[in-house]
C-alpha positions as CSV (number, residue, x, y, z in Angstrom):
1,M,59.8,1.1,-60.6
2,E,59.8,0.0,-57.4
3,L,56.1,1.1,-56.8
4,L,54.7,-1.0,-59.8
5,G,54.1,-4.6,-57.9
6,P,52.0,-2.5,-55.1
7,I,50.1,-0.5,-58.0
8,V,49.5,-3.8,-59.9
9,N,48.5,-5.7,-56.6
10,G,45.7,-2.6,-55.9
11,I,44.3,-2.9,-59.5
12,G,44.0,-6.6,-59.2
13,I,41.4,-6.2,-55.8
14,I,39.8,-3.3,-57.6
15,L,39.1,-5.3,-60.5
16,G,38.2,-8.1,-58.6
17,T,35.7,-6.5,-56.8
18,L,33.8,-4.8,-59.8
19,I,33.3,-8.5,-61.0
20,G,32.1,-9.5,-57.7
21,L,29.7,-6.6,-57.7
22,L,27.8,-8.7,-60.1
23,F,27.3,-11.6,-57.7
24,T,25.7,-9.5,-54.6
25,R,22.0,-10.2,-55.0
26,I,22.3,-13.7,-54.6
27,S,20.3,-15.2,-51.7
28,E,21.4,-14.5,-48.0
29,R,21.9,-18.4,-47.2
30,I,24.3,-18.3,-50.3
31,K,26.1,-15.6,-49.2
32,E,26.4,-17.2,-45.2
33,T,27.6,-20.5,-46.7
34,I,30.0,-18.8,-49.2
35,M,31.6,-16.9,-46.2
36,S,31.3,-20.1,-43.9
37,G,34.0,-21.3,-47.0
38,I,35.7,-18.3,-47.4
39,G,36.8,-18.6,-43.4
40,L,37.3,-22.1,-43.6
41,T,39.9,-21.1,-46.6
42,I,41.5,-18.6,-44.8
43,I,42.2,-20.3,-41.4
44,L,43.6,-23.4,-43.5
45,I,46.0,-20.4,-45.3
46,G,46.7,-19.0,-41.9
47,L,47.7,-22.7,-40.1
48,S,49.9,-23.4,-43.2
49,M,51.9,-20.6,-42.4
50,G,52.1,-20.4,-39.0
51,F,54.1,-23.5,-39.9
52,A,57.1,-21.3,-41.2
53,S,58.9,-21.3,-38.5
54,D,60.1,-23.5,-35.6
55,R,61.1,-20.2,-33.2
56,I,58.0,-20.5,-30.9
57,I,59.4,-17.8,-28.3
58,V,59.6,-15.1,-31.0
59,I,56.4,-15.5,-32.0
60,L,54.4,-15.4,-28.5
61,L,56.8,-12.4,-27.7
62,S,55.9,-10.7,-30.7
63,L,52.3,-11.4,-29.7
64,L,52.2,-10.3,-27.3
65,L,54.3,-6.9,-27.2
66,G,52.2,-6.3,-30.5
67,A,49.3,-7.0,-28.5
68,L,49.8,-4.2,-26.0
69,I,51.0,-2.2,-28.7
70,G,48.1,-2.4,-30.6
71,E,46.0,-2.0,-27.4
72,G,47.4,1.1,-26.9
73,I,46.8,3.0,-29.5
74,D,43.7,0.9,-30.4
75,L,44.7,0.5,-34.0
76,D,41.1,-1.9,-34.4
77,E,38.8,1.1,-33.4
78,K,41.0,3.5,-35.5
79,L,40.9,1.2,-38.4
80,N,36.8,0.8,-38.0
81,R,37.0,4.3,-37.5
82,I,38.1,4.9,-41.0
83,G,35.7,2.3,-42.8
84,Y,32.9,3.6,-40.6
85,F,33.7,7.0,-42.5
86,I,34.2,5.5,-45.7
87,E,30.4,3.7,-45.2
88,S,29.0,7.3,-44.2
89,K,29.7,8.6,-47.7
90,F,28.5,5.5,-49.5
91,K,25.9,3.6,-48.4
92,K,22.5,4.6,-48.8
93,A,19.9,6.2,-46.0
94,D,17.8,4.1,-43.6
95,T,20.0,0.8,-45.7
96,E,22.3,-1.1,-43.8
97,S,25.7,-1.3,-45.2
98,T,28.6,-3.7,-44.4
99,I,31.0,-1.5,-46.0
100,A,32.9,-1.0,-43.0
101,E,33.4,-4.4,-42.4
102,G,34.2,-5.1,-46.1
103,F,36.7,-2.5,-46.2
104,V,38.5,-3.9,-42.5
105,T,38.1,-7.2,-42.9
106,A,39.5,-7.1,-46.4
107,S,42.5,-4.5,-45.7
108,L,43.4,-7.4,-43.0
109,I,43.2,-10.5,-45.4
110,F,45.5,-8.5,-48.0
111,V,47.8,-6.7,-45.6
112,I,49.0,-10.0,-43.2
113,G,50.9,-12.9,-45.2
114,A,53.7,-13.6,-46.1
115,L,53.3,-12.3,-49.9
116,A,52.2,-9.2,-48.8
117,V,56.2,-8.3,-47.6
118,V,58.4,-11.2,-49.7
119,G,57.0,-9.4,-52.9
120,A,57.7,-5.8,-52.0
121,L,61.1,-6.8,-51.0
122,D,61.5,-8.2,-54.0
123,S,59.8,-4.9,-55.8
124,G,62.3,-2.6,-53.6
125,L,65.6,-4.9,-53.9
126,R,65.9,-6.6,-57.2
127,G,62.9,-5.1,-58.9
128,D,61.6,-8.2,-59.6
129,H,57.8,-7.5,-58.9
130,E,56.7,-11.9,-60.0
131,V,55.1,-12.3,-56.6
132,L,53.0,-8.9,-56.2
133,F,51.7,-10.0,-59.6
134,T,50.9,-13.3,-58.4
135,K,49.6,-11.9,-55.6
136,A,47.3,-9.5,-57.8
137,L,45.8,-12.5,-59.4
138,I,44.9,-14.1,-55.9
139,D,43.9,-11.1,-54.0
140,G,41.8,-10.5,-57.2
141,F,39.8,-14.0,-56.7
142,V,39.3,-13.6,-52.8
143,A,38.0,-9.6,-53.0
144,L,35.4,-11.2,-56.0
145,V,34.7,-13.9,-53.4
146,L,34.6,-11.3,-50.6
147,T,32.6,-8.9,-52.3
148,T,29.6,-11.0,-53.1
149,T,29.3,-11.0,-49.4
150,L,30.2,-7.7,-47.7
151,G,29.6,-5.7,-51.1
152,I,31.3,-2.5,-52.4
153,G,33.2,-1.9,-49.1
154,V,36.0,-4.5,-50.1
155,I,37.8,-2.3,-53.1
156,F,38.6,0.6,-50.9
157,S,41.2,-2.4,-49.4
158,A,43.3,-1.5,-52.4
159,I,44.1,1.9,-50.6
160,P,46.3,0.4,-47.6
161,V,48.0,-2.2,-49.3
162,V,49.0,0.3,-51.9
163,L,51.0,1.9,-49.4
164,Y,51.6,-0.7,-47.1
165,E,53.3,-2.8,-49.6
166,G,54.7,0.5,-51.5
167,A,56.3,1.5,-47.7
168,I,58.0,-1.6,-47.8
169,A,59.2,-1.9,-51.5
170,L,61.1,2.0,-51.0
171,F,62.3,0.9,-47.6
172,A,63.8,-2.4,-49.5
173,T,65.9,-0.5,-52.0
174,Q,68.1,1.1,-48.6
175,I,67.6,-2.5,-46.3
176,D,70.9,-4.7,-47.8
177,R,72.6,-2.2,-46.3
178,F,72.6,-2.5,-42.8
179,V,70.9,-6.5,-42.8
180,P,72.2,-9.6,-43.0
181,E,70.8,-11.9,-45.7
182,Y,70.5,-14.5,-43.5
183,L,68.7,-12.2,-40.6
184,L,66.2,-11.1,-43.4
185,E,65.7,-14.7,-44.4
186,M,65.2,-15.4,-40.6
187,F,63.0,-12.4,-40.2
188,I,60.4,-13.8,-43.2
189,K,59.9,-17.0,-41.5
190,D,59.0,-15.5,-38.3
191,M,57.2,-12.7,-39.2
192,T,55.5,-15.2,-41.4
193,A,54.4,-17.7,-38.5
194,T,53.0,-14.9,-36.8
195,G,51.1,-13.6,-40.2
196,G,49.5,-16.6,-40.0
197,L,48.3,-16.7,-36.8
198,L,46.5,-13.6,-37.0
199,I,45.2,-15.1,-40.7
200,V,43.8,-17.8,-38.3
201,A,42.3,-15.3,-36.3
202,I,40.4,-13.7,-39.4
203,G,39.3,-16.6,-40.3
204,L,37.4,-17.3,-36.7
205,N,36.1,-14.2,-36.7
206,L,34.5,-14.8,-40.1
207,L,33.0,-18.1,-38.8
208,K,31.4,-15.9,-35.6
209,I,33.5,-18.0,-33.3
210,T,35.3,-15.2,-31.6
211,S,35.4,-11.5,-31.8
212,I,39.3,-11.0,-31.9
213,R,40.3,-7.9,-32.1
214,V,43.1,-8.5,-34.9
215,A,43.6,-4.9,-35.9
216,N,45.5,-4.8,-32.5
217,L,47.5,-7.7,-33.2
218,L,49.1,-5.6,-36.1
219,P,52.3,-4.3,-34.3
220,S,53.2,-7.9,-33.7
221,L,54.4,-7.8,-37.4
222,L,56.7,-5.1,-37.0
223,V,57.9,-5.8,-33.7
224,V,59.6,-9.3,-34.8
225,G,62.6,-7.9,-35.8
226,L,63.4,-6.7,-32.5
227,V,62.1,-9.6,-30.8
228,L,64.2,-12.0,-33.5
229,Y,67.4,-9.9,-32.9
230,A,67.3,-10.2,-28.9
231,Y,66.8,-13.8,-29.2
232,I,69.3,-14.2,-31.7
233,Q,71.6,-12.1,-28.8
234,V,70.6,-14.3,-25.9
235,T,71.0,-17.5,-27.5
236,S,74.7,-16.9,-29.1
237,W,75.6,-16.5,-24.7
238,F,74.4,-20.5,-24.6
C-alpha cells in the first residue's frame, strides 16, 4: 500500500497537535522563548541540509526560477488565503487567532525537506515506509512544540502533507521506468540542499528577522530536476 507512509505521517502530526493543545496555556513569555528555540533549531536543520550538494549553480538557478514562478502565481498569498479561510471557520468572534499562521508555518516545515521526498519515494518504489514512519515521529514532536505557541492551526497541516507525500509515492511507482538511479540520487541531493535553504528562511521568519515569502519559493523544489538535467547536458560538452 503506497499511501500507508503518508497516512501515518499525517496521523503523527494530528496526535502531536492534540497533545500540544494541553500545553497552550503557558505564559506568553515562555511561548516567545520556545518559538525562538524552534526558530534556531529549524535554521540548524536547514543549514545541515544545505550542504548536501556542492552544485551551487543548480541550487541558485532553481531558487531563481522557482521565485519567478512562485511570485507569478503568488503561492504565498494563496496558501495564506487557505489558512485564513480555515481560521474564519474555527476562531471565536472578537478574539485573536493564530490558526492561519499555525497552518501555513507547519505546512511549510513538514512539506519542505528530504525526508518527505525520500520517504515518499521509498513508499512508492519499494513499499518501504520506514522513513515516513520515522518522519511521523519527528513531525509529531515538532507539531507538539509548534502547537504550544501557534495553537490548533498546526493540525490542518496534516492535509497538505498527506496529499504531497501521497502524490510523490504514487508517482514513484512509475519513476524508475524513465529516470536512471544515478540521476535520481543527484536530484535528491540538490533538492535537499535547495529545501534546506527554504527551511533556513522559515527559521529566520520565526525569529522575526526576515519576512521571506517562503511559499513563493516552493516551485524551486519542482524545477530542481529540470535545472539539474540541463546542468548535466551542458557540463557534458566540456
